[in-house]
C-alpha positions in Angstrom: -14.9 -47.5 30.2 -17.3 -48.2 27.3 -21.0 -49.1 27.9 -21.0 -51.9 30.4 -24.7 -52.7 30.7 -24.0 -56.1 29.1 -22.3 -57.1 32.4 -25.8 -57.3 33.8 -26.8 -60.0 31.3 -27.7 -63.4 32.9 -24.6 -65.0 31.4 -22.5 -63.4 34.2 -22.1 -63.7 37.9 -21.3 -60.6 40.1 -17.6 -61.6 40.2 -17.4 -61.3 36.4 -18.5 -57.6 36.5 -16.1 -56.9 39.3 -13.3 -58.5 37.3 -14.0 -56.5 34.2 -14.2 -53.2 36.1 -11.0 -53.9 38.1 -9.1 -54.8 35.0 -10.3 -51.7 33.2 -9.0 -49.5 36.0 -5.7 -51.3 36.1 -5.2 -51.1 32.3 -6.0 -47.4 32.3 -3.0 -46.9 34.6 -0.6 -49.5 33.4 -1.0 -50.2 29.7 0.6 -47.8 27.1 -1.6 -47.0 24.1 1.3 -46.5 21.7 3.6 -49.3 20.7 7.4 -48.8 20.8 9.9 -49.9 18.2 10.9 -53.1 20.0 7.8 -55.3 19.9 9.5 -58.3 21.4 10.6 -56.3 24.4 7.2 -54.7 24.8 5.4 -58.0 24.6 7.7 -59.5 27.3 7.1 -56.5 29.5 3.4 -56.8 29.1 3.5 -60.5 30.0 5.5 -59.7 33.1 3.2 -56.9 34.1 0.0 -58.9 33.5 1.5 -61.8 35.5 2.7 -59.7 38.5 -0.8 -58.1 38.7 -2.4 -61.5 38.8 -4.4 -61.3 35.5 -2.6 -64.2 33.8 -3.8 -66.7 36.4 -7.2 -66.4 34.7 -5.7 -67.7 31.4 -4.4 -70.8 33.1 -6.3 -73.6 34.7 -5.3 -76.7 36.7 -7.9 -78.6 34.7 -10.7 -78.0 32.2 -13.1 -77.4 35.1 -11.0 -74.6 36.5 -10.8 -72.6 33.2 -13.4 -69.8 33.3 -14.3 -69.0 29.7 -16.4 -66.0 30.7 -13.5 -64.5 32.7 -11.1 -65.1 29.8 -13.4 -63.5 27.4 -14.1 -60.4 29.6 -10.3 -60.0 30.1 -9.6 -60.2 26.4 -12.4 -57.8 25.5 -11.2 -55.3 28.2 -7.5 -55.5 27.2 -8.3 -55.2 23.5 -10.1 -51.9 24.1 -6.9 -50.6 25.6 -4.2 -52.3 23.5 -4.1 -55.0 20.9 -0.6 -56.1 22.0 -1.8 -56.4 25.6 -4.7 -58.6 24.5 -2.2 -60.7 22.5 0.2 -61.1 25.4 -2.7 -62.4 27.6 -4.3 -64.6 25.0 -1.1 -66.4 24.0 -0.3 -67.3 27.6 -3.6 -69.0 27.7 -3.6 -70.6 24.2 0.1 -71.6 24.5 -0.5 -73.4 27.8 -4.1 -74.4 27.2 -3.2 -78.0 26.1 -1.3 -78.5 29.4 -4.2 -77.1 31.4 -6.6 -79.4 29.7 -4.6 -82.6 29.1 -1.3 -82.2 30.9 0.0 -84.6 33.6 0.3 -83.3 37.2 4.1 -83.0 36.7 3.7 -81.0 33.5 1.1 -78.7 35.1 3.4 -78.1 38.1 6.4 -77.4 36.0 4.9 -75.0 33.5 1.6 -73.5 34.5 2.7 -71.6 37.6 5.4 -69.9 35.6 2.9 -69.0 32.8 0.5 -67.6 35.4 3.1 -65.3 37.0 4.6 -64.2 33.7 7.9 -65.9 34.4 7.6 -68.1 31.3 6.2 -67.3 27.9 4.2 -70.0 26.0 3.3 -70.7 22.4 0.9 -72.9 20.4 2.5 -74.5 17.3 -0.1 -76.1 15.1 0.0 -74.4 11.6 2.5 -75.4 8.9 3.4 -74.0 5.5 1.0 -76.5 3.8 -1.3 -77.2 6.7 -3.2 -74.3 8.2 -7.0 -74.9 8.3 -6.4 -78.4 7.0 -4.8 -79.9 10.1 -4.9 -83.4 8.7 -2.3 -82.3 6.1 0.3 -81.9 8.8 3.8 -83.0 7.8 5.9 -82.3 10.9 6.6 -85.8 12.3 7.6 -87.2 15.6 9.1 -90.7 15.5 9.2 -92.8 18.7 12.8 -93.7 19.7 13.0 -95.5 23.0 12.0 -93.1 25.7 12.2 -90.2 23.4 10.5 -88.8 20.2 12.5 -87.3 17.4 10.8 -84.3 15.7 11.5 -83.2 12.2 9.6 -80.5 10.2 8.4 -76.9 10.3 5.7 -74.8 11.8 4.7 -71.3 10.7 2.6 -68.3 11.7 3.5 -69.2 15.3 2.6 -66.3 17.7 5.3 -65.7 20.4 7.7 -67.4 18.0 11.2 -66.1 18.9 10.3 -65.1 22.5 8.6 -68.1 23.9 10.3 -70.2 26.6 8.4 -73.3 25.5 6.1 -74.4 22.6 3.2 -76.9 22.5 4.0 -78.5 19.2 1.6 -80.8 17.3 3.3 -83.5 15.1 2.3 -86.6 13.2 3.0 -89.8 15.1 1.2 -92.2 12.8 -1.2 -94.1 15.0 -3.9 -93.7 12.3 -4.4 -91.8 9.1 -5.2 -88.1 9.0 -6.1 -86.1 12.1 -6.2 -89.3 14.3 -2.4 -89.8 14.0 -1.2 -86.6 15.6 0.3 -86.0 19.1 1.2 -82.9 21.1 4.5 -82.2 22.7 6.1 -79.6 25.0 9.3 -78.4 23.3 11.5 -76.0 25.3 13.1 -73.2 23.4 16.7 -74.3 24.2 16.2 -77.9 23.0 18.9 -79.0 20.5 17.6 -79.3 17.0 15.0 -76.6 17.5 15.5 -73.2 15.8 13.7 -70.1 14.8 13.9 -70.3 11.0 12.3 -66.9 10.2 10.7 -64.0 11.9 7.5 -62.8 10.2 6.4 -59.1 10.1 2.6 -58.4 9.9 0.5 -55.3 9.6 -0.3 -55.3 13.4 3.2 -56.1 14.8 3.5 -58.9 17.3 6.1 -61.7 17.8 5.6 -64.2 15.0 7.9 -66.8 13.5 8.5 -69.9 11.4 9.9 -72.8 13.5 12.2 -75.6 12.3 12.9 -79.0 14.0 15.8 -81.1 12.8 16.5 -84.3 14.6 15.0 -82.7 17.7 14.9 -85.2 20.5 12.0 -84.8 23.0 11.5 -87.0 26.1 8.4 -89.0 25.9 7.4 -87.5 29.2 6.9 -84.2 27.3 4.0 -85.6 25.3 0.7 -83.9 26.2 -2.2 -86.3 26.3 -2.3 -89.8 24.8 -0.4 -90.7 21.6 -2.5 -90.0 18.5 -4.9 -87.7 20.4 -3.2 -84.4 19.5 -6.0 -83.3 17.2 -8.5 -83.7 20.1 -6.1 -81.8 22.4 -5.8 -79.0 19.9 -9.6 -78.7 19.2 -10.5 -78.7 22.9 -8.0 -75.9 23.5 -9.4 -74.0 20.5 -12.9 -74.4 21.8 -12.0 -72.3 24.8 -9.8 -69.7 23.1 -11.7 -69.4 19.8 -14.6 -67.9 21.8 -12.1 -65.5 23.3 -11.0 -64.3 19.8 -14.6 -63.2 19.4 -14.3 -61.3 22.7 -11.1 -59.6 21.6 -13.0 -58.5 18.4 -15.7 -57.1 20.7 -13.1 -55.0 22.5 -11.7 -53.6 19.2 -15.3 -52.9 18.0 -16.3 -51.2 21.3 -13.2 -48.9 21.2 -13.9 -48.1 17.5 -17.5 -47.3 18.4 -16.5 -45.0 21.2 -14.1 -43.2 18.9 -16.8 -42.9 16.3 -19.3 -41.5 18.8 -16.7 -38.9 20.0 -15.9 -37.8 16.4 -19.6 -37.7 15.4 -20.6 -35.5 18.3 -17.7 -33.1 18.2 -16.8 -32.7 14.5 -18.4 -29.4 13.4 -20.0 -29.5 10.0 -22.4 -27.2 8.1 -23.4 -25.3 11.2 -23.9 -28.4 13.4 -22.0 -31.6 14.1 -21.6 -34.7 12.1 -24.0 -36.6 14.4 -26.9 -34.3 13.3 -27.0 -36.0 9.9 -29.4 -39.0 9.5 -26.8 -40.9 7.5 -24.4 -40.7 10.5 -27.2 -41.8 12.9 -28.1 -44.8 10.7 -24.4 -45.8 10.6 -24.1 -45.5 14.4 -27.3 -47.6 14.8 -25.8 -50.3 12.6 -22.6 -50.3 14.5 -24.3 -50.6 17.9 -26.5 -53.5 16.6 -23.6 -55.4 15.2 -21.7 -55.1 18.5 -24.6 -56.3 20.6 -25.4 -59.2 18.3 -21.8 -60.4 18.4 -21.7 -59.9 22.2 -24.7 -62.1 22.7 -23.2 -65.0 20.6 -19.8 -64.6 22.3 -21.1 -64.7 25.9 -23.6 -67.4 25.1 -20.7 -69.6 23.9 -18.6 -68.8 26.9 -21.5 -69.4 29.4 -22.4 -72.7 27.8 -18.8 -73.8 27.9 -18.6 -73.0 31.6 -21.7 -75.1 32.2 -19.8 -78.1 30.8 -21.3 -78.3 27.4 -19.6 -78.8 24.0 -19.4 -75.5 22.2 -17.8 -76.3 18.9 -20.8 -74.8 17.0 -21.4 -71.9 19.3 -17.7 -70.9 19.4 -17.6 -71.0 15.6 -20.7 -68.8 15.4 -19.3 -66.4 17.9 -15.9 -66.0 16.2 -17.5 -65.8 12.7 -20.0 -63.1 13.8 -17.8 -61.1 16.1 -14.8 -60.8 13.8 -16.8 -60.0 10.7 -18.9 -57.5 12.6 -15.9 -55.9 14.2 -14.3 -55.4 10.8 -17.4 -53.5 9.6 -17.7 -51.5 12.8 -14.1 -50.4 12.6 -14.3 -49.6 8.9 -17.3 -47.4 9.6 -15.4 -45.7 12.4 -12.5 -44.9 10.0 -15.1 -43.4 7.6 -16.6 -41.3 10.3 -13.1 -40.0 11.2 -12.5 -39.1 7.5 -8.9 -38.2 6.6 -7.7 -38.5 10.2 -9.0 -42.1 10.2 -6.1 -43.2 8.0 -3.3 -41.3 9.7 -0.8 -43.7 11.1 -1.2 -44.6 14.8 -4.6 -42.9 15.2 -6.7 -45.2 17.3 -9.1 -46.1 14.5 -6.2 -46.7 12.0 -4.5 -49.0 14.5 -7.7 -50.9 15.1 -8.2 -51.2 11.3 -4.8 -53.1 11.2 -5.4 -55.1 14.3 -8.8 -56.5 13.5 -7.8 -58.0 10.1 -5.9 -61.0 11.3 -8.6 -62.1 13.7 -10.7 -63.1 10.7 -8.0 -65.5 9.8 -6.3 -67.0 12.9 -7.7 -69.8 15.0 -9.8 -70.8 11.9 -10.7 -68.4 9.1 -14.2 -67.2 8.7 -14.8 -69.7 5.9 -13.6 -72.5 8.2 -16.0 -71.4 10.8 -18.8 -71.7 8.3 -17.8 -75.2 7.5 -17.6 -76.1 11.2 -21.1 -74.7 11.8 -22.5 -76.6 8.8 -20.9 -79.8 9.9 -22.2 -79.5 13.4 -25.7 -78.8 12.2 -25.7 -81.9 10.0 -24.5 -84.0 12.9 -27.5 -82.8 14.9 -29.9 -83.8 12.1 -28.3 -87.2 11.9 -28.8 -88.0 15.6 
């Protein structure tokens, strides 16, 4: 396991350190480092394995009070050090069901959450659209009330777990008010008539991803999550929990890259010594270590503050912004230290180089995080 002295920071309780160490030992024995050709099958197997071992129960809460953001972050960081796909499998079980954990009815929680926690059902979070990614208010997918049902029409895209999920939490315009205030959330099961996978999407770090289409798709009103017109609030509260965990996954990638860089620097013979003997290498390692610690402090501050019951919109944005951008630089430096081997397909640092890139985009791109931070700062001044 990488350096774990950060587990002694005051953000954590003893149970968090025990959790991280137990998961690391389990992952060492149970998670393959290389991906097979069938990513869908591998992802399903990882969900099942994580559920049977009890790890997925940390991604699911019976209410907002029972969701432990620090545990979620530590799990994502630990899994990301071992396997990007394992981190993805865990994270999407949490993000996909997070709206139900936070705003679902007792009946919805009973029906879906236990299956998500045991890996029996795969969940997905469907917010983005072809013309509405960061700009959620531009959403076009619509849900029209029709008696005791809603009728959904439209598309979603960039949906993780698209094609393998058993149910999707879908956000659609219901028109109670203009813009973001007229959106509601719905649980749509994969076998619902009128729902289809319109396209599977391949990306540089393979994982299940798809474009969804809804055509006269009838959903019982009992499948709505939260109040009508409050879907934006549902989505943002969910993202406040899991956006911080994206920062934690970035930390996991960065720590693994740093370990690989240290190994290479101290074992690569060069000019009668090793690569680590050169001051340029030492300076680069110092920069990498500092970027990791600064990101970790912001990440676990946000998680701790959220667990204390505070709003963390600004802190989560700061954590994601810093951790993802820093991890990109750390991993790039690790590739450079590895030299030619660093760009060989499926070498650890090459795989990390592909895996980190999307984290700077999804759940709010870096530029969006900057806007969020600026907006929150101006709100504080106006109070």
